[in-house]
Backbone of each chain as ProteinMPNN parsed JSONL, in Angstrom:
{"seq_chain_A": "XXXXXXXXXXXXXXXXXXXXXXXXXXXXXXXXXXXXXXXXXXXXXXXXXXXXXXXXXXXXXXXXXXXXXXXXXXXXXXXXXXXXXXXXXXXXXXXXXXXXXXXXXXXXXXXXXXXXXXXXXXXXXXXXXXXXXXXXXXXX", "coords_chain_A": {"N_chain_A": [[134.657, 78.664, -89.123], [136.043, 80.23, -91.814], [134.9, 82.656, -94.17], [135.22, 81.854, -97.466], [136.25, 82.387, -100.848], [136.934, 80.975, -103.868], [138.321, 80.847, -107.074], [139.216, 79.565, -110.282], [139.984, 80.782, -113.278], [139.551, 81.069, -116.859], [139.384, 83.513, -118.004], [139.807, 87.142, -118.097], [140.771, 88.525, -114.898], [138.877, 90.267, -112.449], [139.827, 92.568, -110.314], [138.462, 94.211, -108.544], [136.101, 92.849, -108.105], [136.993, 90.722, -106.569], [137.911, 92.016, -104.299], [135.521, 93.132, -103.366], [134.243, 90.836, -102.508], [135.3, 90.26, -100.006], [134.593, 92.265, -98.326], [133.362, 93.565, -95.243], [131.328, 94.478, -92.456], [132.629, 94.125, -90.061], [135.245, 94.461, -90.61], [138.332, 96.2, -90.402], [140.271, 96.483, -92.125], [141.316, 95.755, -95.454], [143.422, 93.77, -97.251], [145.171, 93.478, -100.309], [146.577, 91.42, -102.779], [147.933, 91.583, -105.959], [149.003, 89.773, -108.594], [150.92, 90.242, -111.451], [151.702, 89.978, -114.992], [155.003, 90.125, -115.892], [157.313, 91.817, -118.12], [159.801, 90.724, -118.532], [162.364, 88.305, -117.711], [165.163, 87.485, -115.871], [166.749, 89.239, -117.508], [165.76, 88.538, -119.983], [163.508, 88.961, -122.63], [160.068, 88.604, -122.227], [157.355, 87.181, -123.97], [154.749, 86.209, -123.551], [152.734, 84.543, -121.027], [151.828, 81.185, -120.2], [149.414, 79.57, -118.42], [148.711, 76.596, -116.651], [146.396, 74.519, -114.971], [145.564, 72.239, -112.359], [142.628, 71.962, -111.705], [140.679, 70.887, -109.73], [142.246, 69.945, -107.61], [143.816, 72.195, -107.13], [141.975, 74.036, -106.143], [141.304, 72.789, -103.748], [143.802, 72.892, -102.427], [144.196, 75.644, -102.215], [142.097, 76.226, -100.543], [142.998, 74.961, -98.234], [145.124, 76.642, -97.595], [143.79, 78.992, -96.951], [142.396, 78.11, -94.736], [144.537, 77.558, -92.986], [145.636, 80.125, -92.76], [143.576, 81.395, -91.459], [143.654, 80.179, -89.046], [145.97, 81.187, -87.997], [145.721, 83.991, -88.079], [143.298, 86.611, -87.308], [141.255, 86.322, -89.533], [138.594, 87.613, -91.446], [137.24, 87.377, -93.953], [138.263, 85.748, -96.968], [139.463, 85.79, -100.276], [140.448, 84.176, -103.238], [141.456, 84.395, -106.489], [142.554, 82.836, -109.397], [144.142, 82.985, -112.512], [144.025, 81.139, -115.605], [145.347, 79.714, -118.689], [146.246, 81.635, -121.632], [148.26, 84.447, -121.041], [148.903, 87.904, -121.432], [151.501, 90.455, -121.342], [151.272, 92.424, -118.437], [148.765, 91.508, -117.781], [146.535, 90.243, -115.227], [147.459, 87.704, -113.058], [146.888, 86.567, -110.62], [144.718, 87.226, -107.871], [144.482, 88.108, -104.534], [142.536, 88.642, -101.744], [142.075, 89.83, -98.463], [140.228, 90.233, -95.52], [140.252, 91.736, -92.288], [139.977, 92.539, -88.742], [141.99, 94.405, -88.017], [144.846, 96.064, -89.585], [147.409, 94.739, -89.579], [147.124, 91.942, -89.401], [145.787, 91.451, -91.797], [147.692, 92.202, -93.742], [149.74, 90.316, -93.148], [148.466, 87.803, -93.393], [147.786, 87.852, -96.068], [150.269, 87.933, -97.361], [151.301, 85.485, -96.483], [149.486, 83.817, -97.8], [149.998, 84.207, -100.611], [152.695, 83.465, -100.725], [152.598, 80.774, -99.897], [150.851, 79.699, -101.755], [152.43, 79.747, -104.066], [154.133, 77.696, -103.478], [152.669, 75.317, -103.041], [150.292, 74.97, -104.57], [148.828, 73.274, -107.284], [149.498, 74.62, -110.001], [150.815, 75.676, -113.059], [153.317, 77.527, -114.812], [154.26, 78.708, -117.914], [156.881, 80.325, -119.53], [157.026, 82.237, -122.414], [159.319, 82.995, -124.849], [161.011, 84.993, -127.421], [162.588, 83.158, -128.68], [161.97, 80.6, -127.814], [160.642, 78.495, -125.126], [159.872, 78.031, -121.608], [159.13, 75.972, -118.8], [158.449, 77.359, -115.788], [160.62, 77.17, -113.005], [160.882, 74.41, -113.137], [163.244, 72.977, -113.366], [166.273, 72.388, -111.391]], "CA_chain_A": [[134.939, 78.505, -90.562], [136.17, 81.533, -92.447], [134.219, 82.809, -95.456], [136.234, 81.812, -98.512], [135.8, 82.344, -102.242], [138.069, 80.557, -104.691], [137.987, 80.571, -108.473], [140.286, 79.488, -111.276], [139.233, 81.216, -114.456], [140.347, 81.298, -118.069], [139.057, 84.832, -118.542], [140.488, 88.169, -117.294], [140.325, 88.654, -113.513], [138.415, 91.586, -112.042], [140.32, 92.678, -108.939], [137.433, 94.831, -107.702], [135.148, 91.797, -107.726], [137.605, 89.929, -105.493], [137.922, 92.89, -103.114], [134.135, 93.25, -102.873], [133.854, 89.582, -101.857], [135.781, 90.155, -98.621], [134.118, 93.407, -97.536], [132.578, 93.157, -94.073], [131.2, 95.551, -91.458], [133.552, 93.859, -88.949], [136.624, 94.645, -91.084], [138.984, 97.509, -90.353], [141.31, 96.456, -93.153], [141.329, 94.761, -96.533], [144.708, 93.763, -97.947], [145.014, 92.844, -101.624], [147.76, 91.158, -103.59], [147.635, 91.353, -107.378], [150.184, 89.317, -109.328], [150.762, 90.602, -112.868], [152.692, 89.386, -115.908], [156.148, 91.009, -116.136], [157.777, 91.681, -119.511], [161.133, 90.137, -118.67], [162.871, 87.48, -116.632], [166.62, 87.346, -115.98], [167.183, 90.01, -118.672], [165.212, 88.011, -121.237], [162.202, 89.539, -122.898], [158.984, 87.613, -122.209], [156.253, 87.54, -124.882], [153.49, 85.919, -122.864], [152.778, 83.396, -120.113], [150.735, 80.232, -120.338], [149.171, 78.902, -117.135], [147.929, 75.368, -116.657], [145.963, 74.266, -113.603], [144.828, 71.018, -112.008], [141.609, 72.75, -111.013], [140.04, 70.318, -108.534], [143.232, 69.904, -106.523], [144.252, 73.569, -106.857], [140.955, 74.651, -105.283], [141.465, 72.192, -102.411], [145.036, 73.39, -101.81], [143.97, 77.052, -101.848], [141.22, 76.18, -99.38], [143.851, 74.633, -97.077], [145.898, 77.853, -97.269], [142.873, 79.92, -96.281], [142.129, 77.526, -93.426], [145.739, 77.781, -92.161], [145.753, 81.564, -92.492], [142.569, 81.825, -90.483], [144.077, 79.68, -87.728], [147.075, 82.028, -87.519], [145.333, 85.398, -87.968], [141.843, 86.787, -87.242], [140.738, 86.619, -90.874], [137.134, 87.617, -91.542], [136.935, 86.742, -95.241], [139.423, 85.671, -97.859], [139.104, 85.388, -101.635], [141.607, 83.941, -104.111], [141.126, 84.105, -107.887], [143.764, 82.6, -110.195], [143.884, 82.904, -113.951], [144.743, 80.122, -116.381], [145.325, 79.987, -120.127], [147.311, 82.493, -122.171], [148.249, 85.795, -120.469], [149.821, 88.863, -122.035], [152.201, 91.341, -120.411], [150.385, 93.332, -117.709], [147.539, 90.828, -117.341], [146.51, 89.801, -113.83], [147.541, 86.244, -112.93], [146.284, 86.137, -109.356], [144.25, 88.267, -106.945], [144.173, 87.605, -103.194], [142.028, 89.699, -100.865], [141.854, 89.374, -97.085], [139.741, 91.256, -94.581], [140.465, 91.429, -90.863], [139.616, 93.714, -87.934], [143.082, 95.378, -88.034], [145.64, 95.909, -90.801], [148.588, 93.867, -89.489], [146.71, 90.571, -89.728], [145.437, 91.387, -93.219], [148.971, 92.185, -94.472], [150.478, 89.071, -92.92], [147.718, 86.664, -93.954], [147.841, 87.956, -97.522], [151.622, 87.516, -97.767], [151.354, 84.031, -96.252], [148.689, 83.139, -98.828], [150.682, 84.17, -101.919], [153.94, 82.676, -100.592], [152.266, 79.346, -99.816], [150.27, 79.328, -103.06], [153.527, 79.496, -105.005], [154.829, 76.456, -103.113], [151.855, 74.095, -102.907], [149.095, 74.843, -105.405], [149.187, 72.711, -108.586], [149.318, 75.497, -111.16], [152.128, 75.763, -113.712], [153.442, 78.704, -115.669], [155.28, 78.589, -118.972], [157.29, 81.609, -120.105], [157.29, 82.126, -123.842], [160.276, 84.007, -125.319], [161.11, 85.069, -128.887], [163.335, 82.018, -129.234], [161.702, 79.342, -127.124], [159.752, 78.573, -123.966], [160.364, 77.254, -120.474], [158.255, 75.81, -117.631], [159.123, 78.067, -114.706], [161.005, 76.445, -111.785], [160.827, 72.95, -113.301], [164.581, 72.395, -113.176], [167.017, 73.039, -110.301]], "C_chain_A": [[134.929, 79.879, -91.23], [135.439, 81.523, -93.796], [135.27, 82.831, -96.56], [135.607, 81.724, -99.897], [137.017, 82.051, -103.099], [137.582, 80.323, -106.115], [139.255, 80.46, -109.298], [139.613, 79.694, -112.625], [140.13, 81.341, -115.682], [139.919, 82.582, -118.786], [139.675, 85.885, -117.619], [139.899, 88.312, -115.888], [139.947, 90.105, -113.227], [138.794, 91.764, -110.565], [139.272, 93.3, -108.009], [136.415, 93.796, -107.218], [135.689, 90.998, -106.53], [137.624, 90.732, -104.191], [136.519, 92.964, -102.496], [133.699, 91.993, -102.109], [134.253, 89.532, -100.384], [135.333, 91.323, -97.745], [133.233, 92.902, -96.39], [132.478, 94.322, -93.101], [132.172, 95.368, -90.292], [135.0, 94.154, -89.332], [137.099, 96.075, -90.894], [140.045, 97.591, -91.428], [141.001, 95.407, -94.202], [142.689, 94.877, -97.196], [144.545, 92.975, -99.236], [146.372, 92.603, -102.25], [147.301, 90.891, -105.012], [148.942, 90.971, -108.067], [149.962, 89.572, -110.81], [151.906, 90.034, -113.71], [153.758, 90.417, -116.272], [156.718, 90.753, -117.536], [159.163, 91.079, -119.665], [161.447, 89.242, -117.484], [164.346, 87.248, -116.882], [167.14, 87.977, -117.284], [166.725, 89.467, -120.019], [163.813, 88.555, -121.41], [161.13, 88.441, -122.999], [157.858, 88.087, -123.136], [154.901, 87.354, -124.215], [153.711, 84.774, -121.884], [151.604, 82.479, -120.425], [150.598, 79.468, -119.029], [148.316, 77.663, -117.337], [147.575, 75.058, -115.207], [145.322, 72.888, -113.486], [143.713, 71.505, -111.085], [141.104, 72.152, -109.693], [140.998, 70.32, -107.353], [143.689, 71.316, -106.14], [143.263, 74.254, -105.909], [141.067, 74.1, -103.857], [142.69, 72.751, -101.692], [144.883, 74.854, -101.393], [143.086, 77.118, -100.6], [142.013, 75.86, -98.108], [144.654, 75.855, -96.628], [145.02, 78.831, -96.482], [142.576, 79.428, -94.861], [143.309, 77.789, -92.476], [145.871, 79.254, -91.789], [144.759, 81.986, -91.413], [142.807, 81.216, -89.098], [145.124, 80.611, -87.116], [146.668, 83.472, -87.253], [143.809, 85.512, -87.889], [141.261, 87.234, -88.584], [139.212, 86.605, -90.839], [136.703, 86.909, -92.83], [138.197, 86.731, -96.092], [138.945, 85.186, -99.222], [140.368, 85.25, -102.472], [141.09, 83.586, -105.501], [142.45, 83.916, -108.628], [143.365, 82.433, -111.643], [144.571, 81.681, -114.524], [144.61, 80.45, -117.86], [146.448, 80.924, -120.521], [147.166, 83.91, -121.622], [149.295, 86.669, -121.145], [150.474, 89.717, -120.95], [151.182, 92.289, -119.756], [149.095, 92.675, -117.239], [147.669, 90.396, -115.881], [146.476, 88.276, -113.777], [146.829, 85.759, -111.68], [145.838, 87.36, -108.555], [143.911, 87.59, -105.62], [143.692, 88.784, -102.362], [141.697, 89.097, -99.503], [141.278, 90.524, -96.271], [139.951, 90.775, -93.155], [140.133, 92.68, -90.06], [140.688, 94.807, -87.989], [144.075, 95.052, -89.148], [146.761, 94.875, -90.731], [148.233, 92.436, -89.903], [146.403, 90.435, -91.217], [146.704, 91.327, -94.078], [149.622, 90.806, -94.371], [149.774, 87.865, -93.534], [147.801, 86.669, -95.476], [149.217, 87.5, -98.034], [151.791, 86.004, -97.595], [150.638, 83.303, -97.382], [149.421, 83.088, -100.163], [151.962, 83.343, -101.835], [153.63, 81.18, -100.603], [151.667, 78.851, -101.129], [151.363, 78.958, -104.052], [154.249, 78.183, -104.721], [153.976, 75.207, -103.251], [150.741, 73.911, -103.932], [149.468, 74.362, -106.819], [148.724, 73.559, -109.778], [150.715, 75.695, -111.734], [152.136, 76.893, -114.715], [154.57, 78.473, -116.659], [155.591, 79.98, -119.487], [157.609, 81.387, -121.579], [158.151, 83.308, -124.273], [160.231, 84.067, -126.852], [161.657, 83.762, -129.446], [163.093, 80.716, -128.467], [160.777, 79.535, -125.943], [160.287, 77.691, -122.851], [159.306, 77.179, -119.378], [159.008, 76.355, -116.423], [159.377, 77.122, -113.521], [161.024, 74.92, -111.918], [162.175, 72.289, -112.985], [165.333, 73.106, -112.06], [167.933, 74.146, -110.844]], "O_chain_A": [[133.924, 80.589, -91.206], [135.378, 80.495, -94.47], [136.117, 83.724, -96.593], [134.577, 81.078, -100.094], [138.007, 82.782, -103.065], [136.556, 79.678, -106.332], [140.238, 81.16, -109.055], [138.786, 78.891, -113.055], [141.311, 81.671, -115.572], [140.07, 82.718, -120.001], [140.031, 85.573, -116.483], [138.685, 88.232, -115.705], [140.598, 91.04, -113.692], [138.163, 91.185, -109.68], [139.202, 92.956, -106.829], [135.934, 93.855, -106.086], [134.948, 90.649, -105.611], [137.382, 90.187, -103.114], [136.352, 92.872, -101.28], [132.892, 92.069, -101.183], [133.613, 88.836, -99.595], [135.655, 91.368, -96.558], [132.468, 91.951, -96.545], [133.438, 95.075, -92.936], [132.507, 96.335, -89.607], [135.888, 94.105, -88.481], [136.379, 97.031, -91.181], [140.654, 98.643, -91.627], [140.497, 94.325, -93.9], [143.071, 95.954, -97.653], [143.874, 91.943, -99.267], [147.225, 93.49, -102.249], [146.401, 90.085, -105.249], [149.879, 91.767, -108.111], [148.941, 89.17, -111.367], [152.951, 89.658, -113.179], [153.461, 91.446, -116.88], [156.627, 89.647, -118.069], [159.658, 90.934, -120.782], [160.88, 89.392, -116.402], [164.739, 86.858, -117.981], [167.865, 87.345, -118.052], [167.227, 89.874, -121.066], [163.028, 88.607, -120.463], [161.274, 87.482, -123.757], [157.459, 89.251, -123.092], [154.024, 88.214, -124.298], [154.752, 84.116, -121.909], [150.538, 82.923, -120.85], [151.534, 78.806, -118.58], [147.337, 77.672, -118.085], [148.378, 75.311, -114.309], [144.628, 72.432, -114.395], [143.833, 71.466, -109.86], [141.1, 72.826, -108.663], [140.615, 70.654, -106.232], [143.921, 71.598, -104.964], [143.667, 74.964, -104.988], [140.942, 74.844, -102.884], [142.634, 73.05, -100.499], [145.382, 75.259, -100.343], [143.296, 77.952, -99.719], [141.741, 76.412, -97.042], [144.841, 76.077, -95.432], [145.449, 79.414, -95.487], [142.513, 80.214, -93.915], [143.119, 78.186, -91.326], [146.179, 79.589, -90.646], [145.063, 82.825, -90.564], [142.239, 81.671, -88.105], [145.172, 80.805, -85.902], [147.183, 84.112, -86.336], [143.099, 84.617, -88.348], [140.833, 88.377, -88.741], [138.608, 85.695, -90.271], [135.909, 85.969, -92.801], [139.073, 87.585, -95.954], [138.12, 84.276, -99.31], [141.252, 86.105, -102.42], [140.376, 82.598, -105.673], [143.359, 84.737, -108.502], [142.353, 81.802, -111.949], [145.586, 81.231, -113.993], [143.859, 81.347, -118.243], [147.471, 81.006, -119.842], [146.096, 84.511, -121.715], [150.42, 86.238, -121.398], [150.054, 89.702, -119.793], [150.342, 92.877, -120.437], [148.4, 93.226, -116.386], [148.774, 90.209, -115.371], [145.6, 87.636, -114.359], [146.237, 84.679, -111.67], [146.502, 88.397, -108.565], [143.151, 86.622, -105.584], [144.367, 89.811, -102.285], [141.122, 88.013, -99.403], [141.778, 91.648, -96.324], [139.847, 89.586, -92.853], [140.017, 93.766, -90.627], [140.36, 95.994, -88.005], [144.147, 93.911, -89.606], [147.036, 94.2, -91.723], [148.964, 91.804, -90.665], [146.725, 89.415, -91.827], [146.799, 90.528, -95.009], [150.003, 90.209, -95.378], [150.42, 87.003, -94.128], [147.877, 85.612, -96.101], [149.307, 86.77, -99.021], [152.355, 85.331, -98.458], [151.126, 82.284, -97.871], [149.465, 82.032, -100.794], [152.283, 82.602, -102.764], [154.333, 80.407, -101.254], [151.938, 77.731, -101.564], [151.241, 77.979, -104.788], [154.897, 77.62, -105.603], [154.505, 74.136, -103.551], [150.288, 72.785, -104.139], [150.317, 74.964, -107.476], [147.733, 73.268, -110.446], [151.682, 75.862, -110.99], [151.138, 77.187, -115.373], [155.682, 78.094, -116.289], [154.684, 80.734, -119.841], [158.356, 80.479, -121.942], [157.775, 84.466, -124.092], [159.514, 83.301, -127.495], [161.261, 83.311, -130.521], [163.943, 79.826, -128.482], [160.192, 80.604, -125.77], [161.04, 76.745, -123.085], [158.662, 78.177, -119.057], [160.082, 75.861, -116.079], [158.49, 76.384, -113.092], [161.166, 74.215, -110.919], [162.235, 71.198, -112.418], [165.082, 74.281, -111.794], [168.634, 74.801, -110.072]]}, "seq_chain_B": "XXXXXXXXXXXXXXXXXXXXXXXXXXXXXXXXXXXXXXXXXXXXXXXXXXXXXXXXXXXXXXXXXXXXXXXXXXXXX", "coords_chain_B": {"N_chain_B": [[144.225, 49.079, -115.209], [145.623, 52.286, -114.323], [144.734, 55.537, -115.024], [146.909, 58.038, -115.316], [147.069, 61.421, -114.731], [148.726, 64.071, -116.462], [150.606, 67.065, -116.128], [151.796, 70.371, -117.072], [155.283, 70.44, -117.409], [155.497, 67.708, -117.272], [153.658, 66.697, -119.0], [154.781, 67.512, -121.398], [157.154, 66.009, -121.38], [156.263, 63.354, -121.602], [154.776, 63.605, -123.835], [151.995, 63.478, -123.918], [148.71, 63.664, -122.393], [148.033, 61.82, -120.546], [149.162, 58.947, -118.667], [149.553, 55.505, -118.611], [149.319, 53.455, -115.853], [150.104, 50.575, -113.826], [147.577, 48.998, -111.84], [147.353, 48.826, -108.264], [149.96, 49.308, -107.487], [152.593, 51.044, -105.657], [152.907, 54.587, -104.956], [155.577, 55.287, -105.031], [156.643, 53.265, -106.669], [155.316, 53.854, -109.039], [156.492, 56.357, -109.613], [159.221, 55.617, -109.941], [158.986, 53.945, -112.106], [158.107, 55.73, -114.074], [160.308, 57.397, -114.29], [162.162, 55.569, -115.228], [161.122, 54.966, -117.74], [160.961, 57.478, -118.893], [163.562, 59.249, -118.797], [163.995, 61.987, -118.531], [162.497, 62.941, -116.427], [164.075, 62.674, -114.183], [165.635, 64.905, -114.17], [164.164, 66.939, -113.137], [163.262, 69.374, -110.588], [161.618, 68.386, -108.627], [159.385, 65.574, -108.288], [156.167, 64.962, -107.677], [153.315, 63.059, -106.534], [149.829, 63.075, -106.862], [147.002, 61.77, -105.248], [143.66, 61.347, -105.572], [143.251, 64.139, -105.407], [144.998, 64.917, -103.369], [148.292, 65.468, -102.103], [150.38, 62.66, -102.193], [152.006, 60.226, -100.136], [154.999, 58.179, -100.579], [154.368, 55.469, -100.047], [151.719, 55.026, -100.56], [149.136, 53.16, -102.112], [148.007, 52.833, -105.43], [144.902, 52.585, -107.169], [142.59, 51.478, -109.747], [140.239, 53.125, -109.667], [141.102, 55.438, -108.531], [141.915, 58.927, -108.571], [144.587, 59.965, -110.122], [147.571, 61.881, -110.365], [150.526, 63.247, -111.841], [152.621, 65.544, -110.326], [154.577, 67.956, -111.308], [157.239, 70.373, -110.447], [155.595, 73.146, -109.0], [154.383, 76.376, -110.148], [152.699, 78.584, -109.799], [150.909, 81.743, -109.346]], "CA_chain_B": [[145.181, 50.174, -115.395], [145.274, 53.58, -113.73], [145.013, 56.641, -115.939], [147.6, 59.062, -114.528], [147.04, 62.723, -115.409], [150.024, 64.764, -116.559], [150.473, 68.518, -116.259], [153.008, 71.166, -117.238], [156.426, 69.833, -118.088], [155.307, 66.249, -117.306], [152.919, 66.463, -120.239], [155.746, 67.668, -122.493], [158.126, 64.908, -121.348], [155.609, 62.124, -122.077], [154.073, 63.959, -125.077], [150.598, 63.026, -123.799], [148.141, 64.189, -121.151], [147.837, 60.704, -119.623], [150.135, 57.867, -118.643], [148.87, 54.341, -118.054], [150.115, 52.753, -114.841], [149.476, 49.367, -113.29], [146.792, 49.155, -110.628], [147.877, 48.081, -107.118], [151.366, 49.629, -107.199], [152.746, 52.199, -104.783], [153.291, 55.858, -105.565], [157.02, 55.222, -105.29], [156.808, 52.391, -107.831], [154.867, 54.639, -110.192], [157.515, 57.369, -109.926], [160.417, 54.94, -110.453], [158.625, 53.441, -113.424], [158.064, 56.864, -115.005], [161.686, 57.86, -114.503], [162.822, 54.56, -116.062], [160.63, 55.098, -119.123], [161.222, 58.85, -119.378], [164.652, 59.696, -117.916], [163.963, 63.451, -118.336], [161.894, 63.232, -115.12], [165.108, 62.743, -113.133], [166.26, 66.239, -114.192], [163.274, 67.938, -112.538], [163.533, 69.76, -109.203], [160.855, 67.427, -107.812], [158.247, 64.921, -108.937], [155.242, 64.501, -106.646], [152.136, 62.387, -107.062], [148.591, 63.361, -106.133], [145.972, 60.738, -105.324], [142.357, 61.929, -105.185], [143.429, 65.576, -105.138], [145.86, 65.194, -102.215], [149.666, 64.995, -102.253], [150.428, 61.31, -101.625], [153.324, 59.716, -99.726], [155.527, 57.122, -101.447], [153.843, 54.119, -99.805], [150.289, 54.93, -100.897], [148.883, 52.265, -103.244], [147.015, 53.413, -106.346], [143.978, 51.641, -107.803], [141.94, 51.942, -110.97], [139.246, 54.188, -109.479], [141.705, 56.64, -107.952], [142.248, 60.047, -109.442], [146.033, 60.072, -109.893], [148.231, 62.864, -111.229], [151.928, 63.595, -111.61], [152.721, 66.977, -110.044], [155.934, 68.501, -111.421], [157.371, 71.593, -109.614], [154.528, 74.103, -109.295], [154.894, 77.735, -110.398], [151.578, 79.513, -109.93], [151.064, 83.065, -108.746]], "C_chain_B": [[144.677, 51.452, -114.714], [145.677, 54.663, -114.731], [145.621, 57.781, -115.13], [147.639, 60.359, -115.32], [148.421, 63.369, -115.393], [149.78, 66.245, -116.773], [151.836, 69.151, -116.528], [154.086, 70.409, -117.975], [156.276, 68.307, -118.176], [154.594, 65.848, -118.598], [153.867, 66.545, -121.442], [156.708, 66.481, -122.553], [157.519, 63.639, -121.954], [154.958, 62.343, -123.455], [152.643, 63.413, -125.09], [150.028, 63.625, -122.519], [147.829, 63.092, -120.144], [148.973, 59.708, -119.738], [149.416, 56.683, -118.021], [149.791, 53.616, -117.088], [149.357, 51.507, -114.382], [148.659, 49.714, -112.048], [147.451, 48.347, -109.505], [149.351, 48.326, -106.828], [151.435, 50.853, -106.279], [153.093, 53.445, -105.602], [154.779, 55.842, -105.918], [157.317, 54.384, -106.538], [156.43, 53.148, -109.109], [155.938, 55.648, -110.615], [158.761, 56.722, -110.546], [160.196, 54.448, -111.883], [158.62, 54.557, -114.474], [159.459, 57.339, -115.337], [162.437, 56.872, -115.414], [162.413, 54.71, -117.53], [160.958, 56.449, -119.742], [162.283, 59.481, -118.477], [164.654, 61.212, -117.661], [163.329, 63.827, -116.995], [162.952, 63.376, -114.02], [165.814, 64.091, -113.119], [165.4, 67.305, -113.507], [163.646, 68.195, -111.075], [162.797, 68.829, -108.24], [159.792, 66.771, -108.688], [157.363, 64.385, -107.814], [154.048, 63.84, -107.324], [150.935, 62.775, -106.198], [147.636, 62.197, -106.329], [144.683, 61.34, -104.755], [142.519, 63.36, -104.652], [144.238, 65.904, -103.891], [147.279, 64.719, -102.549], [149.792, 63.655, -101.523], [151.864, 60.917, -101.273], [153.692, 58.514, -100.596], [154.854, 55.761, -101.263], [152.342, 53.968, -100.088], [150.119, 54.046, -102.141], [147.778, 52.857, -104.122], [146.186, 52.308, -107.022], [143.232, 52.328, -108.945], [140.983, 53.121, -110.775], [139.822, 55.465, -108.88], [141.949, 57.686, -109.029], [143.733, 60.352, -109.195], [146.639, 61.073, -110.872], [149.693, 63.015, -110.84], [151.983, 65.108, -111.425], [154.188, 67.413, -110.156], [156.033, 69.789, -110.595], [156.335, 72.654, -110.0], [155.109, 75.52, -109.441], [153.751, 78.72, -110.62], [151.895, 80.866, -109.319], [151.599, 84.083, -109.725]], "O_chain_B": [[143.475, 51.661, -114.554], [146.808, 54.696, -115.215], [144.924, 58.422, -114.343], [148.168, 60.407, -116.431], [149.18, 63.227, -114.434], [148.869, 66.639, -117.501], [152.881, 68.561, -116.256], [153.844, 69.815, -119.025], [156.864, 67.681, -119.058], [154.883, 64.813, -119.199], [153.768, 65.754, -122.379], [157.042, 66.002, -123.636], [158.174, 62.936, -122.724], [154.632, 61.382, -124.152], [152.145, 62.953, -126.118], [150.787, 64.05, -121.648], [147.411, 63.377, -119.021], [149.656, 59.629, -120.76], [148.736, 56.837, -117.007], [150.897, 53.213, -117.448], [148.139, 51.407, -114.532], [149.016, 50.622, -111.297], [148.041, 47.299, -109.764], [149.938, 47.625, -106.004], [150.464, 51.597, -106.142], [153.507, 53.367, -106.759], [155.181, 56.327, -106.975], [158.15, 54.763, -107.361], [157.132, 53.086, -110.118], [156.253, 55.784, -111.797], [159.29, 57.211, -111.544], [161.079, 54.522, -112.738], [159.065, 54.364, -115.606], [159.774, 57.644, -116.487], [163.239, 57.276, -116.256], [163.239, 54.597, -118.436], [161.201, 56.558, -120.944], [161.952, 60.166, -117.509], [165.247, 61.672, -116.685], [163.589, 64.912, -116.475], [162.753, 64.106, -113.049], [166.521, 64.402, -112.161], [165.845, 68.437, -113.317], [164.257, 67.355, -110.416], [163.303, 68.522, -107.16], [159.358, 67.335, -109.693], [157.754, 63.471, -107.089], [153.8, 64.031, -108.515], [151.016, 62.8, -104.97], [147.477, 61.695, -107.442], [144.638, 61.779, -103.606], [141.994, 63.72, -103.599], [144.184, 67.03, -103.397], [147.452, 63.689, -103.2], [149.365, 63.527, -100.376], [152.807, 61.227, -102.001], [152.841, 57.913, -101.253], [154.774, 54.98, -102.211], [151.772, 52.898, -99.876], [150.873, 54.174, -103.106], [146.752, 53.32, -103.624], [146.702, 51.252, -107.39], [143.238, 53.551, -109.089], [140.921, 54.015, -111.619], [139.113, 56.461, -108.737], [142.156, 57.383, -110.204], [144.085, 60.933, -108.169], [146.274, 61.113, -112.047], [150.052, 62.924, -109.666], [151.466, 65.864, -112.248], [154.954, 67.257, -109.205], [155.016, 70.261, -110.087], [156.21, 73.017, -111.17], [156.186, 75.816, -108.924], [153.814, 79.575, -111.503], [153.003, 81.103, -108.838], [151.784, 85.246, -109.366]]}, "name": "protein", "num_of_chains": 2, "seq": "XXXXXXXXXXXXXXXXXXXXXXXXXXXXXXXXXXXXXXXXXXXXXXXXXXXXXXXXXXXXXXXXXXXXXXXXXXXXXXXXXXXXXXXXXXXXXXXXXXXXXXXXXXXXXXXXXXXXXXXXXXXXXXXXXXXXXXXXXXXXXXXXXXXXXXXXXXXXXXXXXXXXXXXXXXXXXXXXXXXXXXXXXXXXXXXXXXXXXXXXXXXXXXXXXXXXXXXXX"}
């Protein structure tokens, strides 16, 4: 069973805190992904993002991702923090940190985690523009 | 009745955070019923249902004590 730390918070994320959670004497590498709020989408200026989460299920789904990643790669520890609520441009939406004995596994497990999170974890993001708002990816 | 939680665009479509569904119906029945009452659901990329915090297949039956939620297309990260 891999050491996992998962949180969904409505306050600013501290990326260093997430990195510190996965530190280990057995680790030769820590890979970190930080997702931040971009100021535009498809040439439209974004004012802010609003994230909504189904917390209990989101935590379970993230736990499944960590479990799968640790079956595929020699993960020592993994931590995933996701923000919810209102986020401004430049704010951190998600932090994923993975430690492993060697760098390749850390890179790959981290990419797998963010890619899968975007597909399976029940968290929703609304983009707010000057002239309206849209739930991201809701429509084909 | 089963209190079905709504999130994201599902909440906007129904204009509420809950939807009342009959107890003892399948997930598929619930989805068809929602689409019939709120046709905007048929325009979404997908509509999934979670039962007790797990994605549920169409033939799962929902009961009053279950924790049921409509999961519109997710967009975290």
